[in-house]
C-alpha positions as CSV (number, residue, x, y, z in Angstrom):
1,X,26.0,-8.0,-1.4
2,X,25.2,-3.6,-1.9
3,X,22.6,-2.6,0.7
4,X,19.4,-1.2,-0.7
5,X,19.4,2.0,0.8
6,X,15.6,4.0,1.8
7,X,15.3,8.0,1.3
8,X,12.5,10.0,1.3
9,X,9.1,8.8,2.0
10,X,5.8,10.3,0.2
11,X,2.8,9.3,1.3
12,X,-1.5,10.3,0.8
13,X,-3.7,8.5,2.5
14,X,-6.4,8.3,4.2
15,X,-4.8,9.4,7.5
16,X,-2.7,12.8,6.4
17,X,-1.4,14.1,3.9
18,X,2.5,13.7,5.3
19,X,4.8,10.9,6.6
20,X,4.6,12.8,9.6
21,X,0.9,13.3,10.3
22,X,0.0,10.0,8.8
23,X,2.6,8.4,11.6
24,X,1.1,10.4,14.1
25,X,-2.5,9.0,14.2
26,X,-1.1,5.4,13.6
27,X,0.7,5.5,16.4
28,X,-2.8,6.6,18.6
29,X,-4.6,5.0,16.7
30,X,-6.8,7.5,14.3
31,X,-9.2,5.7,12.3
32,X,-10.1,6.8,8.6
33,X,-13.4,5.5,8.3
34,X,-16.2,7.4,7.5
35,X,-20.0,7.9,5.3
36,X,-18.9,7.9,1.5
37,X,-19.1,11.6,0.2
38,X,-17.1,11.2,-3.6
39,X,-20.0,9.8,-4.9
40,X,-23.9,9.7,-3.6
41,X,-25.0,6.6,-2.1
42,X,-28.9,7.5,-1.7
43,X,-29.0,7.8,-5.2
44,X,-29.2,4.5,-7.1
45,X,-32.1,3.0,-7.9
46,X,-31.3,-0.2,-6.0
47,X,-30.4,-0.4,-1.8
48,X,-26.2,0.3,-1.5
49,X,-25.4,-2.3,1.4
50,X,-22.4,-0.6,1.3
51,X,-22.4,3.4,2.4
52,X,-18.3,4.0,4.5
53,X,-15.1,4.0,3.3
54,X,-11.2,5.3,4.1
55,X,-10.9,8.7,2.0
56,X,-8.1,10.7,0.9
57,X,-10.0,13.7,2.9
58,X,-9.3,18.2,2.3
59,X,-7.1,16.8,-1.3
60,X,-5.9,19.8,-3.8
61,X,-3.7,18.7,-6.7
62,X,-3.6,22.6,-7.6
63,X,-1.2,22.2,-4.3
64,X,1.5,19.3,-5.9
65,X,0.7,20.3,-9.9
66,X,-0.8,22.8,-12.5
67,X,-4.4,23.2,-11.7
68,X,-5.1,22.4,-16.2
69,X,-3.0,19.1,-15.6
70,X,-5.3,17.8,-12.6
71,X,-8.2,18.6,-15.0
72,X,-6.8,15.9,-17.1
73,X,-5.5,13.1,-14.5
74,X,-7.1,10.7,-12.2
75,X,-7.3,10.9,-8.9
76,X,-4.7,7.8,-8.0
77,X,-2.0,9.6,-10.8
78,X,-3.5,12.8,-8.7
79,X,-1.8,11.2,-5.4
80,X,0.8,9.6,-7.2
81,X,2.5,12.7,-7.8
82,X,1.7,14.0,-4.1
83,X,3.7,11.3,-3.1
84,X,6.2,11.3,-5.6
85,X,7.0,15.1,-4.2
86,X,7.4,14.9,-0.7
87,X,9.3,11.3,-1.2
88,X,11.6,13.3,-3.3
89,X,11.6,16.8,-1.6
90,X,13.0,14.2,1.6
91,X,15.7,12.6,0.1
92,X,17.2,15.6,-1.4
93,X,18.2,14.1,-4.9
94,X,18.0,16.4,-7.2
95,X,17.1,15.8,-10.5
96,X,19.7,17.3,-12.9
97,X,20.5,16.1,-16.9
98,X,23.2,13.9,-16.4
99,X,21.7,11.4,-14.0
100,X,17.3,11.7,-14.9
101,X,18.5,8.5,-16.6
102,X,19.5,6.9,-14.1
103,X,17.0,7.1,-11.7
104,X,14.3,4.7,-12.3
105,X,10.2,5.1,-11.7
106,X,7.6,2.6,-11.0
107,X,4.6,3.7,-9.3
108,X,2.1,0.9,-9.8
109,X,-1.6,-0.1,-9.4
110,X,-3.7,-2.3,-9.1
111,X,-6.9,-1.2,-11.5
112,X,-6.2,2.8,-12.3
113,X,-8.1,4.5,-12.7
114,X,-11.4,3.1,-12.3
115,X,-13.8,6.8,-12.2
116,X,-12.1,8.5,-14.8
117,X,-13.8,4.7,-17.6
118,X,-17.0,4.5,-14.9
119,X,-18.3,8.6,-15.6
120,X,-16.7,7.4,-19.4
121,X,-19.0,4.5,-20.0
122,X,-22.1,7.3,-18.5
123,X,-21.1,9.3,-20.4
124,X,-21.0,7.1,-24.0
125,X,-24.2,5.9,-23.4
126,X,-26.3,9.4,-22.3
127,X,-24.2,11.7,-24.8
128,X,-22.2,10.0,-26.9
129,X,-18.6,8.6,-28.6
130,X,-17.6,12.8,-29.5
131,X,-18.8,13.2,-25.7
132,X,-15.8,11.2,-24.4
133,X,-12.5,12.7,-22.7
134,X,-9.6,12.7,-24.9
135,X,-7.7,12.4,-21.9
136,X,-9.5,9.4,-21.5
137,X,-7.2,6.6,-21.9
138,X,-4.5,8.0,-20.1
139,X,-6.8,8.4,-16.7
140,X,-7.0,5.1,-17.1
141,X,-3.9,3.3,-17.8
142,X,-2.5,2.1,-14.9
143,X,0.6,3.0,-15.7
144,X,-0.5,6.4,-15.5
145,X,1.1,7.0,-12.5
146,X,4.8,6.7,-13.2
147,X,4.1,8.0,-16.7
148,X,3.0,11.3,-14.7
149,X,5.1,11.1,-12.0
150,X,8.5,11.0,-14.2
151,X,6.7,14.0,-16.5
152,X,6.6,16.0,-13.2
153,X,9.7,15.1,-12.3
154,X,12.3,14.2,-15.6
155,X,12.8,10.9,-14.2
156,X,14.7,9.4,-17.6
157,X,15.3,5.8,-16.4
158,X,13.1,3.0,-16.6
159,X,9.2,3.7,-16.0
160,X,6.8,1.5,-15.3
161,X,4.2,0.0,-13.4
162,X,3.3,-3.4,-11.8
163,X,-0.5,-4.9,-11.6
164,X,-0.3,-7.8,-9.2
165,X,-3.6,-6.8,-7.4
166,X,-3.4,-6.0,-4.2
167,X,0.8,-7.0,-3.6
168,X,1.9,-4.3,-6.8
169,X,3.1,-1.4,-4.8
170,X,5.3,-4.6,-2.3
171,X,6.6,-5.9,-5.9
172,X,7.1,-2.8,-7.5
173,X,9.1,-1.5,-4.5
174,X,10.6,-5.3,-4.8
175,X,11.4,-5.3,-8.3
176,X,13.1,-1.4,-7.9
177,X,15.3,-3.1,-5.9
178,X,16.7,-5.7,-8.1
179,X,16.9,-2.8,-10.2
180,X,19.3,-1.1,-7.7
181,X,22.0,-4.5,-7.1
182,X,21.1,-5.2,-10.5
183,X,23.0,-1.9,-11.8
184,X,20.0,-1.1,-13.5
185,X,19.6,2.7,-11.8
186,X,21.0,4.5,-9.4
187,X,17.5,5.5,-7.6
188,X,14.2,4.7,-8.0
189,X,10.6,6.1,-7.1
190,X,7.9,2.8,-5.9
191,X,5.2,2.6,-4.2
192,X,1.7,2.6,-5.6
193,X,-1.6,4.5,-6.0
194,X,-5.1,3.6,-5.4
195,X,-8.5,5.9,-6.1
196,X,-11.6,2.8,-6.1
197,X,-13.5,4.5,-4.3
198,X,-16.3,5.1,-7.0
199,X,-19.9,3.4,-7.7
200,X,-17.6,0.4,-9.4
201,X,-15.7,0.1,-7.3
202,X,-17.8,-0.2,-4.3
203,X,-20.1,-2.5,-5.8
204,X,-18.1,-4.9,-7.6
205,X,-16.6,-6.0,-4.3
206,X,-19.5,-5.7,-1.9
207,X,-20.7,-8.4,-4.9
208,X,-17.4,-10.6,-4.2
209,X,-18.7,-10.1,-0.3
210,X,-15.3,-8.8,1.3
211,X,-16.8,-5.7,2.2
212,X,-17.8,-4.6,5.8
213,X,-21.6,-3.4,6.2
214,X,-21.1,-1.6,9.3
215,X,-22.5,1.3,8.1
216,X,-24.2,2.6,11.7
217,X,-21.2,1.2,13.8
218,X,-18.5,3.0,11.3
219,X,-16.2,3.9,14.3
220,X,-16.1,-0.1,15.1
221,X,-15.1,-1.3,11.9
222,X,-12.6,-3.0,10.4
223,X,-11.4,-5.8,12.6
224,X,-8.8,-7.7,11.4
225,X,-8.2,-10.5,13.6
226,X,-11.6,-10.3,15.4
227,X,-13.7,-13.1,15.9
228,X,-17.1,-10.8,15.0
229,X,-15.2,-9.1,11.5
230,X,-17.3,-8.6,8.9
231,X,-15.2,-7.5,5.9
232,X,-12.3,-4.4,4.5
233,X,-13.5,-0.9,4.2
234,X,-11.9,0.7,1.1
235,X,-9.2,3.4,0.9
236,X,-7.7,5.6,-0.9
237,X,-4.1,7.3,-1.0
238,X,-1.0,6.9,-2.6
239,X,3.0,5.7,-1.1
240,X,6.6,6.2,-3.2
241,X,9.4,5.4,-1.6
242,X,13.1,6.8,-3.0
243,X,15.5,3.9,-2.6
244,X,19.0,3.8,-3.4
245,X,22.1,1.5,-3.6
246,X,24.6,2.5,0.2
247,X,27.4,4.2,-2.4
248,X,25.5,6.2,-4.6
249,X,23.6,7.7,-1.5
250,X,26.1,8.3,0.4
251,X,28.2,9.5,-2.2
252,X,26.0,12.3,-2.1
253,X,25.7,12.6,1.8
254,X,21.4,11.5,1.8
255,X,20.0,10.9,5.0
256,X,19.3,7.4,5.6
257,X,15.8,6.6,7.0
258,X,16.5,2.3,6.7
259,X,17.3,-0.5,4.8
260,X,15.4,-2.3,2.5
261,X,16.3,-5.6,3.2
262,X,14.7,-8.4,1.5
263,X,12.1,-8.9,-0.9
264,X,10.0,-11.9,-2.5
265,X,7.2,-13.6,-4.2
266,X,4.8,-16.3,-4.4
267,X,1.1,-17.0,-5.6
268,X,-1.4,-19.3,-4.3
269,X,-2.2,-21.0,-7.4
270,X,-5.3,-21.8,-6.3
271,X,-8.1,-19.8,-7.0
272,X,-8.7,-15.6,-8.0
273,X,-10.2,-14.6,-5.2
274,X,-9.6,-16.6,-2.2
275,X,-6.4,-17.3,-0.3
276,X,-5.2,-20.3,-0.5
277,X,-7.1,-21.6,3.2
278,X,-3.5,-23.2,4.3
279,X,-1.6,-19.8,3.7
280,X,1.1,-22.1,2.3
281,X,2.0,-19.7,-0.4
282,X,1.9,-17.0,2.1
283,X,4.4,-18.8,3.7
284,X,6.0,-19.7,1.1
285,X,6.7,-15.7,0.0
286,X,7.9,-15.2,3.7
287,X,10.7,-17.5,4.7
288,X,11.8,-16.6,1.2
289,X,12.0,-13.0,2.2
290,X,13.9,-13.6,5.1
291,X,16.0,-15.6,3.0
292,X,17.3,-13.4,0.6
293,X,17.4,-10.8,3.4
294,X,20.2,-13.5,5.0
295,X,18.3,-13.3,8.6
296,X,16.1,-15.8,11.0
297,X,12.4,-15.7,11.3
298,X,13.4,-15.0,15.6
299,X,15.4,-11.7,14.3
300,X,12.0,-10.6,12.6
301,X,11.1,-7.8,15.7
302,X,7.3,-6.6,13.9
303,X,5.1,-8.3,11.1
304,X,3.3,-5.8,9.4
305,X,0.4,-8.2,8.5
306,X,-1.5,-8.2,5.4
307,X,-4.6,-8.1,7.4
308,X,-7.9,-7.5,5.2
309,X,-10.7,-8.3,8.4
310,X,-12.4,-10.8,5.7
311,X,-12.9,-14.2,7.5
312,X,-11.1,-16.3,4.8
313,X,-8.1,-13.7,4.0
314,X,-6.9,-13.7,8.0
315,X,-6.6,-16.6,8.7
316,X,-5.3,-18.6,6.3
317,X,-2.6,-15.2,6.8
318,X,-2.5,-16.4,10.7
319,X,-1.8,-19.7,9.3
320,X,1.2,-18.1,7.0
321,X,2.7,-16.5,9.6
322,X,2.8,-19.8,12.6
323,X,4.1,-22.0,9.5
324,X,7.2,-19.4,7.7
325,X,8.2,-18.7,11.9
326,X,7.0,-22.1,14.3
327,X,6.7,-21.7,17.7
328,X,7.5,-17.9,17.3
329,X,4.7,-16.5,15.4
330,X,2.9,-16.5,19.7
331,X,6.5,-13.9,20.2
332,X,6.1,-12.2,17.6
333,X,4.5,-8.6,16.9
334,X,1.9,-8.2,14.6
335,X,-0.6,-5.7,13.5
336,X,-3.1,-4.9,10.8
337,X,-2.9,-1.1,9.7
338,X,-5.4,-1.6,7.9
339,X,-7.8,-1.0,10.8
340,X,-6.8,2.6,9.9
341,X,-6.2,3.8,6.8
342,X,-8.4,0.6,5.3
343,X,-7.5,-1.4,2.4
344,X,-6.1,0.7,-0.2
345,X,-5.5,-2.1,-3.0
346,X,-2.1,-1.6,-4.7
347,X,-1.4,1.5,-3.0
348,X,-0.9,-0.8,0.7
349,X,2.0,-2.7,0.3
350,X,3.9,0.9,0.1
351,X,2.1,2.3,2.7
352,X,2.6,-0.2,4.8
353,X,6.4,0.1,3.9
354,X,6.8,3.0,5.9
355,X,5.0,2.3,8.7
356,X,7.9,-0.3,8.7
357,X,10.5,1.9,8.6
358,X,8.8,4.5,11.4
359,X,8.6,1.4,13.4
360,X,12.2,0.2,13.2
361,X,13.1,4.2,13.5
362,X,11.1,5.5,16.6
363,X,10.4,1.5,17.9
364,X,6.5,2.0,18.2
365,X,5.0,-1.1,16.7
366,X,0.8,0.2,15.7
367,X,-2.0,-0.8,17.0
368,X,-5.2,-3.2,15.0
369,X,-7.6,-1.4,16.3
370,X,-11.5,-2.3,17.1
371,X,-9.6,-5.6,18.1
372,X,-12.2,-6.9,21.0
373,X,-13.0,-10.8,20.4
374,X,-10.3,-12.4,20.0
375,X,-10.5,-15.6,17.5
376,X,-9.7,-19.2,18.3
377,X,-8.5,-19.4,14.4
378,X,-6.5,-16.2,14.9
379,X,-4.2,-16.3,18.6
380,X,-0.9,-14.8,17.8
381,X,0.1,-10.9,19.1
382,X,-2.1,-8.7,17.1
383,X,-1.1,-5.5,19.5
384,X,-4.4,-4.4,20.3
385,X,-5.6,-1.1,20.2
386,X,-3.3,0.7,21.9
387,X,0.7,1.0,20.3
388,X,3.4,-0.4,22.0
389,X,6.9,0.3,22.8
390,X,9.8,-1.9,21.6
391,X,12.5,-1.5,19.9
392,X,13.4,-3.2,16.9
393,X,15.8,-3.8,14.1
394,X,13.6,-5.4,11.3
395,X,10.4,-5.1,10.3
396,X,8.7,-7.6,7.9
397,X,5.2,-6.4,5.8
398,X,2.8,-8.1,3.7
399,X,1.5,-8.0,0.5
400,X,-0.9,-10.7,-0.8
401,X,-3.9,-9.7,-3.6
402,X,-6.2,-11.6,-6.1
403,X,-5.3,-13.5,-7.7
404,X,-3.4,-16.0,-5.4
405,X,-0.1,-12.9,-5.8
406,X,1.7,-12.4,-2.2
407,X,4.7,-10.6,-2.0
408,X,6.6,-9.8,1.1
409,X,9.2,-6.7,1.5
410,X,12.0,-6.5,4.6
411,X,13.3,-3.7,6.0
412,X,16.2,-3.1,8.8
413,X,17.3,-0.4,10.7
414,X,20.1,1.3,9.3
415,X,23.8,0.6,10.4
């Protein structure tokens, strides 16, 4: 079976506007959490219980696209173009009339243009239907990211988005792998984008009981796998990878950063928001992903956990890892980079795939920051607070989403 390789990566997220900037902040344990600035939490008629988020800072969409076009795009679409632009530049892949139809685009989103929907509802209520933007539909649709990226860079291969909640980005990358192996495309831009930090998004996730409310102590939250964890901090951003068949990449002399060696997905079939307490669905996805890559648990050098910092997720995921790895679970380094980036919803799996690529390339494993008090239910090695230098060959990334969706990617050092 031909290898699927990674030749480009791009991101904008709360820790940086490029892969290089982001990675430096990750390995130095920098927190992206701060007070919400994207909307005013003091002007609502009720007490706002969540006032913190991981926002993308200093983002100017006009750096990545025409200013007029930027005004007609939702923030998640702007992020997607920015990440795709960096990924394409890194890959050196030149799009031509001859190859455009053989390059796919799967830039996913869990939710799409939520802020655009929210604003339109207020406009409809206050000013009437004729004042609603004619660009609303392309701004809200979750497939807008793939569509806009394809238009921006002239990509004419299969183009669509995957919506599987917080597994969307990982599932999109996995789908691109399958398309490449099937010979449908020679290359693909795959990843995801999300921008849900608005009153509706923050308020809705808070009502579920999933959000950290440590507004006055935000430099110490979120706390994945810590006994005192109190929920996730919402993030935003995008991450895109350029995937190619090995033969296509080598034929054009591309730099290959890592191999995307495996992927699998499963469903809990348990509850729409709560994970299976025993972690059975997550364990099954991990086991199937390792099988797809033809590797054994003892070969895995690092796990980038889903690690949302909710009580239920972290306990369930710990059990999933124990089921999949057995006693090796206690010897395998694990971290949740959401302790720094926050939870970027559908884009989180794509961003964390980039972290796995960097870990196998550079031999540095990201930490779980804010870790203070061990939890008896979460008793594995979570790389607490400080990055670890450790040469590894293989890393896996877990992405588990509402609806019981589980996706796992396997990244291997390229040889």
